[in-house]
N, C-alpha and C positions, 0 to 999 in steps of 0.2 A: 309080620306084625299086623295086628288088626286094631282099628280105632273103634271105640265105643262112645256113642253120643248119649250123654246123660239127659238130653232133652231140655237143657237149660234150667234144670232144677237148682234152686238156691238154698235148699234145706241141707245143711252140712251133715246132719245125722243120716239122711237118706243117701247122700253122696258117699259117706263113709261105708254105708251098708252096700252100695254098689261095688265099691272097691274091694270090700271083704268077700262079696259074692264072687267076683271075678277071680280073686285069689284062690278061693277054696273050692269052687264048684264048676268053673269052666275048664276047657281043655288044658290039661297040665303041660302039654307040649307047645302051647302057643304063647306068644308075647302080645300083650294088649297095652294100648295107650288110652288113658282117660283124662279129660279136662273137666274141672268144675269150679264154679264160683259160689258165693254164699252171701246171705244177708249179714249184717254186722254180727261177728262171732269171735269169741275167744276160744282158742283150741289149746289144751294143755297136753303135754307128753304123757306117755303111759306111766312113768314113774314119778310124776309130780303131785304135789299137794295143791289141789285145785284152788282152795280158799286162800292159799298163800300167794298165788300167782295173779289173782284178779282183784280189781277194785269193786268190791261187792256193791257199794252204794251206786256207783256209776252204772254198772252192769244191770242192776235191778231197775233203776230209774229210766234207762234208755233202751230197755228190752233187748239187750245184747244176749244172744245165745251163748251158752257155755257148753263146750263139747270136749270129750277126751278121745284121742286117737290111739290106735294100737301100737304105733311106733314110739320110740323114745324121743329125747331132745327136749327143747324148751317151749314155753308158751308163746303163742303168736296171736295178734289181732288181725282179722281179715274182714273185708266187706265186699260189696259188689265190684269194687275196683281191683280185686285180686283175681288172678287166674291160676289155679293150682293144677299141677300136672302129676300123673302117676304112671309109671311103667311097671306093669305086673308081668312077671316072668318066672322061669325056673330058677331055683337057687342052685347054681352049678358048683358051689363051694369056693368060687373065686370072686363073685360079684358083690356079696354082702360087705359093706364098708367101702366098696369101690364107688364113691359118689361121682367120680370123674366120668365113669362109663355112662352114667345115666344123665348127667348134666351136660355133657359135651354136645349132644344134638341140639339142646336148647341154647347153649352158648353160641354155637355156630350160627343158628338162626338169628339170634340177637345181633351178632356181628353184621349179618346181611342187612339188618334194619338200622345200622348205624350206632348200635349200643355196644360200647366197649366193655362187655361183661367178662368176668373171669372167676374161676373157682379159687377161693382162698380159704386157708385154714382147713378144717375137716369137712365142712358141708355147706358153706355159704357161697352165694354168687354176689360179687360186688361190682359196682361201677364207680370209678374215681374214689375208692375207699369207703363207699357207702353201700349198705346191704340192700339188695333187691330180691333176694331169695334165700330161704332157709330150707334145708332138705333133711329127710329122715327115712329110715328103712325098717321093714318088718319082715320076718321070715317064719314060715311054719310048714311042716310036712313037705319039704322039698320045693316049696314055692316061696316067692318073696315079692315085695314091691318096694320101689324107691320113689318117693313122692316129694314134691317141693312146692313152695309158694312162688308166685311171680307177682310182685307188687307193681301192677300196671298203673293204677290211678287210685290208690287207697287213701282214705282220709287220714293223713299222718298225725293230725292233732289227736285223733281218737286212739291212736296206738298207745300213747303215754297215759291217756285218761283211763283206758280200760285195763291196762297192765301196770297199775301204780298203787299197789297196796301198801299199807304202813308196815314196813319190814320189821319194826320193833314189836309188832303184835304177835308175830308167829315165830315159834322156835320148833323146827322139825328137821327130819332127815330127808325131806323131799328134794328132788333135783331142782336147783334154782335156775331161773332163766338168766341169760346174760343179755343185758340191754345193749342194743347196738344202734349206731346211727344208721338211718334208713333213707332211701330215696325212691321215687317212683320211676318206672321204666319210661313212661310217657314223656317225661321231661328230657329224655336223652335220645329219642327217636329222630332219625334223619327226616322223616316225614310223618306228620301226625296221623293218627288213626283211632278208631273206636276199639273197645276191648273185643268186640265181636270180630272186627277186621284183624285184630292182633292174633286172635286164636286161629283164624283161617290162614293167616300168613305163617304161623308156626307149623300148622299141619302141612302146608305146601312144602316148606323147607325140610321138615322131618321125613316126609314120604317121598319127596322128590318132585311131585307135581300133584295137582288136584285129581288127575286121571288115575293116579297110582294109589289113592287112599282106599285100602281094603277095610271094610267095615263089618263088625258083628252087630246085628240089631237085636236088642234085648226083646225077648218074647213076653207074652202075658204071664207065662209060668215063671220066667226069670223075675219079673217085677213082683210077683207074689212072694217069692222067696226073699227078695230084697227088702220088702216091707216087713217081713217076719224078723229079719236080722236087725233092722232098724229099731223095732219095738223091743226085741230081746236084749240088745246091747246098748245101742247109742242113745236111745231115748230113756234109758233106765237110770234113775237117780243114783242107784248103787254103783253104776259104772262111772258116772261123771264125778260124783263126790265121794261115794263110799270107798273107792279104791285109794283114797288119799292115805298116806302113812299117818301114824299117830303123831299128834302135835299139840303144843300148848298155845293158848291164846291169853292175852292180857289186855284189858281195856280199862283205862283210867281217865276220868274227867271231873273237873270241878264245875258244878252247876251253881251259878251265882244265886245266893239267897237260899240254897237248898242243900249244899254240901258236896263232898267228893265221893264218887263211887269208883271202886277198884275191883273189877271182876276178873278172876283167873280160872281158866277151865282146861281140862284135858279132853281132847277130841280124838276118837279112834274110828276109822272107817266112816267119817262124817257124822258120827253119833257122839253126843256129849256124854262123857263117862263119869267125870267128877269135877268138882270145882270148889271155890271159896270166894266170898265177897267181903271186902273191907270197905271202910268209909267212915265219914263223920256226919252222915245224914241222920236225921231224927225220925226213926221209925219205931213202931211199937212191936211188931212181930219179929220172930227169929228168921234172919235171912237164910239160914240153912234150909228152911222150908222151901225157899225159892230154888236153891240149888237142887234139892231133892226132886222138886217138880220138873226141873229141866233135864235131869239124868235120863238117858235113854231117848232123848229127843234129837231129831235131825238138826244139825247145825246149819239152819237156813232160816231166812227171815220169816216166812209164813208159819213154819212149824213153831218157832220160838214165840211169835206173836200170839198164836193160838193158845199156848200154855200160859203166857202172861195175862191174856184176856180172861182167864178163868179165876184170877185172884184179884184182890184189892191191892194194887201195887203201892198205893199210898200208905197202907197199913205197915208195909215193910220199909219203905224208903221216904216217907214223909212227903215233901213237896216234889219229889222226883217222880215223874210220870212213866207210864208204860212206853210212850213214844220217846221219852228221853233215853230210856234203856235201849230201845231198838236202834235209835240213832247212834248211840255209843257203840253198840256191838256190830252194826252193819253199815 
């Protein structure tokens, strides 16, 4: 097994690109280990409806990155206090779905640090009944990876804030996240350490000693391909939002002195397809014009704001403003 140093890059899209590059373009007969952390980020699973999983208002106001991974499973919030690990190896026909095989080295290392971690259920690591790690897998062309989070010192308050959408707004066939009680590994260590020390300790336990860590160093050519993968897939709006399954949204709110607005829309691949607006507001124009304006628009704050800025919102909604509508929808 070879260790790959990601040079402490905190951009999740670039880290996912490193992972995919190792999976698809490096030695197919070798097993690799990758660690990575990230700035505040919400990561959704391959089959999830991104907009259903995130708190759009919180994510936008706090500059939280939203990313989609290749593997399945549910949405997670991570930040600089998370250390994610990934084992990239051959798909031998027996390893996919075998989370124990890939989490055991981590569990044994945690035990050595005084953390009573154990694999429970299908793919979670728990300490005293609380989750410290979620794991997922992806396989393609005879290769696979099994990766997981390690919540070392994550801001737990932000987990709920970033992953707390109004469930009644969204009706879709996306894979829903299961909310779990969580805890940080740092609280359970026999001896306190930084996340950098934690990573180095894991490496020593997994490889046996620092002297035995065999490393593959990414070349300039490797980094060029990694950047290309990041741009093509992970930084692509269509990948993050456009892969979401078809879903319906409904927003309803009473604005004092202005009336009630009830907006209902169908969104497919992140694009507004159709909709209807109800309400007792006093507008002059036909609100169907507003829906027709929004059809074909990306269902994201900036795109909708651009469209609404092109019309006199008051003409259609009376005292209800463009900002009122954006606050309602996002």
